Structures are given as structure tokens and as C-alpha cells.
N, C-alpha and C positions, 0 to 999 in steps of 0.2 A: 618641541619646548626644552629648551636648554640652559638653566641658572646653575653653573658650576658646582656651587657649595651646598647645593640641595642632595637630598637623598633619592633614590628611586620613586616608583610610582607609590601612590597611597593602595590601601588594600581594595578598597572600592574601585579605585581606577585598574587596580590588575585583575579583578574578577569581571570587570568589563571589556578586559584585554586591550583597554587605551594605555599601554604600558611606553607609549612616547610621553605621557605624560608625567608629571612630577608633584609631589606633595610640597607643597610649597608655604604649608601652614605657619613654619616657624618665621615667616617674613610677613605674617597679618598685622602683628603689632607694629611694626614699623612703617607699614604702608599706611595702619591709620593713622599714626601719629602724624608722617607728613600732610595726608590728607587733612588733618585737623588745623595744620598751618597754613591751608591755603596750596599748596604745593602739588599741583597736577601729579599722579604715576600713572605715568603711559606706557602701554605695551608695544616692543618694537618688533615690527616683522622684517628679516631679512640680516643686510650686512654684505661684509665681504662675503664673495662666493666660497671662497674655499672652507669657509665654516657654515654659513645657510645661503642656500642654494635655493631661493623664492620663485623659481620660474614657473608661471601658469600655464595652462593649454588651452585654456578655453574661457568666456564670459560664465560658464556654469557652474567651473571650478571657482573662479572669483567669488560670486554669490555664495556657492557651498561655505568658503574660506570664511567670509564676513558673519555668515550665520554661527557657524562653529564658534570663532572668535567671540561672539555676542554671547553666546550661551555659557562658555566657560571662563571667559573672563571679565564681561562687561555686565549689562542689564539684563540677560534673558533670563529664562527661569526654566530650562529644558535639560534634565541631565545635572541637576542639582549635586548630586553624589560625587560627579567628576571635576567640580571645579577645583583648582587648586589652591585658590587662597580662601576657599569657603565661599563666606556669606560677603565679602569683601567684593565691590565693584570698582573697578580699575576706571580710570579717567578719560580714557580713549586710546588710540592705536596710532603708530607712527610708522609710516612705508618707507623701508631702506632697501629697495629694490636696487641690485647692483647688475644685473644680469643682461642690461642689454636688450631686454624682451618685455615689452608692457602689455602682451597679451593678458587679457583678463582684468587690469588695473583700474580701468575705467568703469567697469561692470562691479566689482567689488566695493571700491569706494561710493559709487553708489549705493550700494545694498547695506553699508557699513552706515549711511546716511539716515538711510530709511529706519533700520532699525533703531538708532538714536532716538528718534520720535516715539517710539512705543513706550519710553522712560522718561517721565516728564520730572521725575524726581531730583534728578540731577542735570549738570551740564557734561555732556562728552564732546571730546574734540578727536579730530583728523588731522594727521600732520604728516610730513614727508623729508625727508634729509637728500635731496638730488645733489649729482656732483656739479661742481660751478661750472662749468661748461657747458653752454647754453646753445640750443636746447639741450636736455637729458632724453636720451633713448629711454633710459629705464622708466623714468617718471617723468612722461610730458604733459605739456602746458594743460591738456583738455581733463587731466587728473588732478594737477598744483592749483587750478582755478577753483576746485571745489572744496579747498581745505581750510581751515583756520589760520594754520601758517605754516610756512616752508623752512627750515632751516637748511640751506645752502652748504655742503661741504667745498671751503676754499680751502682745500688742503689733498695732498695726494695727486694733484692737478697742474703742475709745474705753472705755467703763464697765469692762470687766474688764481691759482693761490693768494692768501693775504700778503699785502705789500709787493705784490709783483705787477708788471706791465700791463697784464691784461685785467687785472683785479675790479678797477672802477668800472671799467666798460661791463663785466659781467655781472655787477650789482646791480646795474642800470638796467642791463637786460633781461633780468629777473625781476626787478622791481616792477617794469613794465609788464613784462611776460604774464605775472600770476594774477595782476590787478590789484586794484586799489582795496579791494576787500578781503585781501590775503596778508597777514602779515610778513614781513622778510624779516628773517634772522641769519646774523653772519657767523656762521659754523669755522670755528678755529681749533686749532691744536691747544692743550692747556700743557703738553709736557712734550719731549721728546723721546721719552724713554720708552715708547710702545713701537718703534720701530715705523711710524708713518712717515710722511715727507710732509715738510712745508712749516714746522713750528716757528714760532718769532716770539722773542722776548715781551713781556708784558708792554713795556712802553713803545716798541716798534707795534703791538697788538693798537694799543690805545691810541696811538697817532695817526693810523689806518681807521679807525673807528670815528674820529674826529673828520677825517677825509667823507666820510659816509654821512657823517650828520651833516657838514655842508653841504650836500647834495639836496637838501631839505626833500627828501622822500616821503610820501605820505603813510607808504608802509612798512618804513623802516622800525621793526619791533625791538631789536636788542642783539644780544649775542647769545651762541651756543657754542660751548666747551666739550671738546671730546679730550678726555670725560673728567667726571666729577672726583674720583678716587686719585687719578693722576695731579689734577690741578689740586690738592691737598698736599700729595706728597712733593710738590714742587712750590714749596713756599707759599703755600695758599692764592696760588696764581688767581684764583676767581674773584678773591676779593680785591686785586688792585685793577681786575677789568670790570667789576662792580662800579667801583668808588670812580670810574671816570664816565659811566653812563649816567 
């Protein structure tokens, strides 16, 4: 667990030897506020491998991770004293595996979904953020087809980036590949300030989204922006995109 602005582990976490966790109690009020406004708060696993290498070695390890995350962040009840957010239940999990190795991910996804059925008090979501090159070795279709939505990263990938020559073909492939029961979100950059490649201005992104709308895809769900803070700093970029949706 790595949330940069937080302190280290709580006393209970330290006593249990769980020093890789953090005391996230300072975020509880904000999370509850978001959830009260019907904004799901989802835990992301992975990201760029230089920061978070989530390579798994077996199905058993995938199932174990699903159970651990269920108990520490979602609806599980084991080891309550170790939960970083206390009694807060996050709304689900996003898989951002960028290791080019999908070992254990199908088993982990199935275990998450099985765990979700144990708590009928709320809806839990499982999502993914694959790269736009189709198919993605890190997050293959057998995993994506089990998810609630897929937010494909149409950036940092050259030809299938937003507004590039391979973009529309990639959108069609992803829409068909994940199936009509899984929503497809177009992932785009909200700023060029973070060193990523493929940012376009709001007018260009909106023109591109209009092209997606014209495809009449039954599972088109909307837009994902990376990321919120950068969007706000970039003249509230997110508002310009939302207005077009």
C-alpha cells in the first residue's frame, strides 16, 4: 500500500508486523463524503511497473491476494484491526496490471467476484485499465469479460492513442472483445504535465469522443481521465469533457 501523503502503519499494524500497510484514517471522512454523493471509491492495484510491479506467480497467489484485499479494504471481516480505512468499505477494485504477465489474474478476478457475493449490503465493482493495443497481454480478454467496466488507456501507446490512426479500430476491437455486458470507457490524459505521452486538448478529445458516439457501440460508457488533480489544474479540463458527454 502506498499513498504518498500518509504516515506509516498504525500501532495495530506495527504490532501485527504488517508494516507495508498505512494508517489511512485521515482519509475516512473524505471517502464517506464521496460515497454519500454516489461516487464509488475504488482501490487500484498496479500501475507503471517501476512504481508497482504486481506480477503474480500462481492462481493460488491470486486467490490469496483477493482474500487479503477483501478483508482489508472491502467487505471482509477478518483482521479488522489492520484495516487502513477502519470500518469504511471501499466500492471495489481496479486492476492495472502492466507487467505483460497475466498469471493468476483470472483466478484472482473470480475470487474477488465470489467474495463480493458474501456481502449483500452494497454493490461492489471490479474493473481494469488495459493498454489500448489489442489484445493486452497483461489484462487478457478472459479477465476483462468478467468485469463491470474496462477503462482502456488510449495514451502512452502511439498509434492507438486518442486521435491517432489506430484509435477507432482499437475502440471497435475492445468493444467487441469485452462483450456487451461490460462497459467500455475511453481513457485519456487530462494534462501533459505528468510526463505521459498522448495528451490532446479538450476540443480534440471531444471531437474524438463524438466519433466514438457515432459508432453506436452498445457498451460505450464514457470517459476516464488520468487523473483528477491534473484535470483540475489544467483549467478544469474534466468539466469540458463532461459537458460534451
